[in-house]
MIPA-766197 format. One line per field, with one value per residue: residue number from 1; residue in one letter; chain; x, y, z of N, C-alpha, C in turn. Coordinates in steps of 0.001 Angstrom, whole numbers, plus 500000, padded with zeros to 6 digits. Example, Ala and Ser with C-alpha at 12.3 -4.5 7.8 and 13.67 -1.06 7.14 Angstrom:
BEGIN
resi: 1  2 .
resn: A  S .
chain: A  A .
npx: 513190  512850 .
npy: 494310  497750 .
npz: 507800  507080 .
capx: 512300  513670 .
capy: 495500  498940 .
capz: 507800  507140 .
cpx: 513200  512900 .
cpy: 496700  500030 .
cpz: 507800  507870 .
% end
This chain:
BEGIN
resi: 1  2  3  4  5  6  7  8  9  10  11  12  13  14  15  16  17  18  19  20  21  22  23  24  25  26  27  28  29  30  31  32  33  34  35  36  37  38  39  40  41  42  43  44  45  46  47  48  49  50  51  52  53  54  55  56  57  58  59  60  61  62  63  64  65  66  67  68  69  70  71  72  73  74  75  76  77  78  79  80  81  82  83  84  85  86  87  88  89  90  91  92  93  94  95  96  97  98  99  100  101  102  103  104  105  106  107  108  109  110  111  112  113  114  115  116  117  118  119  120  121  122  123  124  125  126  127  128  129  130  131  132  133  134  135  136  137  138  139  140  141  142  143  144  145  146  147  148  149  150  151  152  153  154  155  156 .
resn: X  X  X  X  X  X  X  X  X  X  X  X  X  X  X  X  X  X  X  X  X  X  X  X  X  X  X  X  X  X  X  X  X  X  X  X  X  X  X  X  X  X  X  X  X  X  X  X  X  X  X  X  X  X  X  X  X  X  X  X  X  X  X  X  X  X  X  X  X  X  X  X  X  X  X  X  X  X  X  X  X  X  X  X  X  X  X  X  X  X  X  X  X  X  X  X  X  X  X  X  X  X  X  X  X  X  X  X  X  X  X  X  X  X  X  X  X  X  X  X  X  X  X  X  X  X  X  X  X  X  X  X  X  X  X  X  X  X  X  X  X  X  X  X  X  X  X  X  X  X  X  X  X  X  X  X .
chain: A  A  A  A  A  A  A  A  A  A  A  A  A  A  A  A  A  A  A  A  A  A  A  A  A  A  A  A  A  A  A  A  A  A  A  A  A  A  A  A  A  A  A  A  A  A  A  A  A  A  A  A  A  A  A  A  A  A  A  A  A  A  A  A  A  A  A  A  A  A  A  A  A  A  A  A  A  A  A  A  A  A  A  A  A  A  A  A  A  A  A  A  A  A  A  A  A  A  A  A  A  A  A  A  A  A  A  A  A  A  A  A  A  A  A  A  A  A  A  A  A  A  A  A  A  A  A  A  A  A  A  A  A  A  A  A  A  A  A  A  A  A  A  A  A  A  A  A  A  A  A  A  A  A  A  A .
npx: 278319  275761  276080  276195  277862  278016  276576  278423  280699  279641  279340  282318  283192  281916  282676  284736  283609  282880  285516  286022  284603  284084  286980  286476  284770  285437  287657  286813  284962  284259  285564  287610  286260  284553  282051  278651  276648  278188  278117  275842  274999  276934  275485  273245  274093  274813  272682  270884  272482  272131  269034  269316  270340  268881  266681  268180  268745  265724  264711  266113  265067  265561  266395  266929  265056  265132  265238  266880  269326  272709  273601  271413  270053  272497  272397  269766  270581  272408  270803  269145  270801  272219  269653  268202  270555  270594  268584  268836  271055  270324  268160  269806  271309  269235  268507  268251  271566  271852  269562  269062  267054  265730  268152  268784  266725  267386  269537  268315  266848  269212  269980  268828  268259  270795  271432  269116  270269  272594  271103  270372  272016  273183  271655  271639  274189  273523  272163  270950  272835  272818  275723  276010  273602  273710  274106  272650  270625  266567  265564  263391  263766  265447  264584  262093  259101  256363  254584  253461  251864  248757  246060  243550  240032  237873  236711  234387 .
npy: 551746  554335  555163  555036  554367  556402  558059  559091  560031  562233  563325  564155  564973  567422  569341  570536  573108  573960  574981  576471  578423  579550  580781  582303  584352  585391  586840  588344  590187  593472  594358  591445  589955  586680  585439  585658  584063  581879  580282  579739  578596  576311  575096  574586  572713  570607  570357  568877  566618  565369  564766  563041  561130  560638  559054  557128  555696  555643  553547  551019  547615  547695  545732  547213  550198  553096  555932  554916  554785  556554  558111  558615  560781  562872  563934  564596  566621  568199  568690  570030  572191  573080  573965  575987  578192  578216  579593  581535  582875  583714  585765  587893  588834  590097  592334  595334  596661  597940  598633  597831  596823  594770  593139  592492  590739  588251  587621  585847  584380  582904  582139  580381  578393  577126  576386  574299  572732  572086  570865  568613  567020  566657  564487  563036  561154  559917  557951  554863  552093  549354  547359  545336  545118  547126  546830  544548  543636  543187  540512  537756  533820  532281  529366  528961  527691  527627  526814  524377  525057  525551  527367  528049  527456  527411  529383  530727 .
npz: 653801  653011  650418  646745  644205  641650  643327  644867  643126  641992  643911  644446  642226  642725  644011  642674  641379  643041  644827  643048  642564  644561  644859  643339  643734  646097  645052  643216  644784  646672  649064  649636  651828  653326  651573  651451  650342  649334  651104  652021  649584  650299  653013  651397  650362  651748  653006  651546  651083  654403  653228  651410  652842  654153  653218  652046  654648  654656  653611  653819  655725  658954  662149  664394  665575  663680  665075  667716  666964  666478  664410  663299  665177  665151  662756  662364  664355  663204  660368  661736  662266  659827  657951  659753  659738  657135  656170  657797  656711  654895  655041  655860  654653  653344  654399  656486  657802  659701  661652  664738  666162  664476  663892  667184  667287  665031  666279  668919  667101  665778  667915  669146  667306  667205  670396  670124  667861  669547  672202  670901  669496  671845  672511  671342  672278  674476  673496  674346  672080  670810  669689  668197  666878  665044  662022  661208  658858  658915  658009  656447  657162  654954  654941  655617  655186  652562  651300  652624  654180  655543  655993  658458  658005  659653  660537  661313 .
capx: 278362  274673  276202  276514  279100  277414  276640  280302  281575  278748  279732  283439  283264  280806  283893  286195  283122  281841  286083  286803  283128  284668  287496  286245  284133  286267  288750  285759  284250  285981  286578  288153  285827  284455  280765  277224  276471  279051  277817  274326  275471  277074  274077  272073  274588  274614  270903  270791  273036  271148  267890  269622  271210  267610  265779  268690  268208  264291  264782  266514  264595  266746  265643  266396  264240  266464  265346  267444  270847  273369  273741  269760  270281  273048  272149  268877  270985  272820  269988  268305  271389  271905  268564  268499  271815  270688  267537  269350  271855  269270  267549  271002  271620  268123  268144  269177  272326  271841  268514  269529  265756  266002  269913  269100  266065  268021  270778  267480  266944  270873  271020  267787  269488  272304  270640  268141  271269  273398  270723  269908  273441  273397  271232  272407  275120  272390  271039  271826  272896  273103  276670  275524  272596  273504  273799  271909  269125  266032  265506  262330  264558  265350  264461  260529  258618  254821  254278  253227  250441  247313  244792  242317  238894  236724  237003  232993 .
capy: 553071  554801  556531  554268  554668  557522  559418  559631  560578  563352  564569  564589  566434  568667  569523  571708  574178  575311  575253  577718  579784  580402  581756  583245  585657  585990  587981  590038  591097  594639  594330  590545  589088  585985  586498  585041  583256  580457  580005  579064  577379  575188  574947  573891  571380  569770  569758  568044  565394  565012  564766  561809  560114  559637  558619  555859  554746  554551  552191  549748  547909  547129  545230  548754  551446  554341  556560  554215  554737  557173  558409  559418  562000  563212  563965  565436  567888  568841  568823  571685  573602  573793  574402  577496  578429  578495  580296  582865  583959  584279  586765  588485  588744  590908  593353  596573  595629  598919  597892  597519  595831  593133  592548  591732  589369  587747  586768  585212  583413  581997  581367  578949  576786  576773  575587  573320  571949  571206  569550  567132  566603  566177  563681  561729  560682  559069  556819  553526  551262  547844  547274  543836  544857  548459  546701  543915  543986  542510  539346  536354  533439  531625  528049  529002  527083  528048  525727  523603  526436  525190  527961  527556  528260  526978  531070  531297 .
capz: 653795  652353  649010  645591  642995  641143  644093  645125  641659  641979  645521  644571  641012  642571  645071  642174  640706  644202  645164  642050  642880  645955  645060  642093  644085  647028  644173  642589  645590  646639  650410  650082  653113  652618  651120  652502  648472  648928  652691  651419  648751  651110  653559  650737  649276  653427  652998  650136  651297  654370  652928  650790  653827  655139  651791  652062  655764  654969  652341  654663  656544  660617  663336  665529  664921  663018  665580  668547  666733  666759  663534  663269  666013  664664  661281  662751  664856  661488  659476  662276  662049  658538  658149  660518  659250  655706  656536  658971  656353  653338  656081  657035  652903  652698  655156  656227  658696  660407  661952  666045  666674  663679  664572  668148  666819  664520  667719  669370  666032  666017  669563  669381  666441  667972  671200  669780  667793  670943  672671  669697  669555  673523  673025  670582  672781  675843  672633  674310  670763  670932  668174  667184  665708  664215  661069  660591  658694  659395  656767  656461  657215  653668  655419  655556  654214  653514  650423  653293  655213  655452  657047  659276  657140  660647  661562  661740 .
cpx: 276891  274574  276615  277771  279230  277230  278140  280981  280740  279500  281224  284289  282389  281990  284596  284780  283067  283664  286536  285702  283790  285318  288146  285896  284464  287643  287720  285187  285297  286018  287468  287457  284879  282582  279673  276755  277010  278619  276551  274279  275885  275971  273563  272191  274225  273060  270150  271477  272584  270008  268109  270037  269928  266513  266932  268126  266830  264087  265420  265684  265826  266133  265953  266344  265507  266120  266439  268876  271285  273197  272108  269943  271197  273076  270574  269430  271331  272087  269162  269383  271981  270944  268467  269603  271317  269806  267892  270338  271000  268633  268415  271300  270473  267906  268612  269785  272238  270164  268836  268353  265940  267977  269939  267603  266049  269672  269695  266964  268047  270976  270011  268048  270181  272482  270015  269527  271703  272384  270000  270998  274182  272251  271154  273488  274309  271311  271844  271484  273702  274555  276626  274507  272545  273450  273035  270601  267897  265208  264684  263790  264260  264458  262895  259977  257109  254611  253632  251530  249562  246161  243752  240985  237611  236495  235749  232466 .
cpy: 553316  554755  555241  554631  556040  558630  560051  560502  562435  564127  564754  565377  567455  570004  570850  572674  575112  575175  576669  578624  580325  581132  583025  584866  585979  587865  588778  590572  591854  594550  592875  589950  587702  586414  585122  584212  581838  579876  579114  578390  576051  574156  573793  572687  570594  569019  568838  566356  564867  564815  563006  560903  559666  558439  557412  554711  554314  553531  551433  549301  546899  546737  546639  549912  552648  555842  555881  554344  556195  558857  559463  561087  563087  564126  564901  566614  568924  569076  570508  572545  573734  574911  576215  578613  579484  579461  581993  583642  584126  585346  587544  588978  589998  591712  594171  596431  596961  599006  597363  596279  594483  592888  592210  590563  588131  586924  585839  584349  582094  581783  579871  577955  576270  575763  574074  572409  571112  570628  568238  566257  565453  564309  561934  560883  559752  557854  555401  551972  550132  547385  546460  543851  546312  547725  544964  543877  542880  541965  537808  534989  532690  530085  527576  528512  526851  527747  525110  523714  525556  526135  527219  528327  528118  528240  530933  530604 .
cpz: 653058  650400  647995  645267  642256  641949  644959  644319  641589  642785  644771  643311  641544  643584  643944  641997  642330  644632  644486  642043  643710  645855  643973  642864  645278  645982  643704  643538  645954  648097  650745  651923  652845  652596  651980  651432  649050  650338  652742  650774  649779  651575  652825  650426  651037  653254  652692  650404  652874  654609  652341  651719  654642  654465  651913  653195  655587  654311  652927  655842  658408  661227  664425  664654  664474  663942  667242  667943  666564  665526  663135  663997  665879  663249  661276  663299  663755  660931  660517  661902  660256  657960  658343  660112  658259  655785  657044  657881  655259  653689  656062  655534  652815  653987  655284  657825  659374  661869  663393  666301  665620  664118  666494  667873  665703  665218  668252  668151  666016  666964  669865  668985  666979  669076  670892  669381  668345  671380  671774  669909  671032  673679  672121  671809  674211  675199  673228  672864  670970  669524  667534  666491  664832  661954  660568  660484  658680  657914  657208  656531  655533  653684  655812  654987  654550  652239  651524  654453  654763  656364  657547  658522  658723  661510  661900  662758 .
% end
């Protein structure tokens, strides 16, 4: 797994304040509907987790390139969806909801983000991944003896 123990603890303990915020915001809100603020925070948390996942994957050296794994394409698809929905919800909370032309434009933007996510997730199904090399890291052999190596100085 890509997470170390500190990150797992941070994720587990961050769930409690987030759920408490959602419950308090639900009861404080006058019309008792699910608020956009909690969704924006949720999408932001998912974006940070996916960026951390990409960071951890890039630190490892694998024989198979990262773009030839199913995990990469699923994470890219989710990243596109979460970022598109994040900015969509930010825009939705700051616009006039009676403007029909703006509503149609926002439907188009949301549709494009959703279709792009579905295309990327479909590409993840087409990846031909070799299961034996998925977790095999690229390593230099231990028995490699470079002390006896003599370079050829007669290159001129």
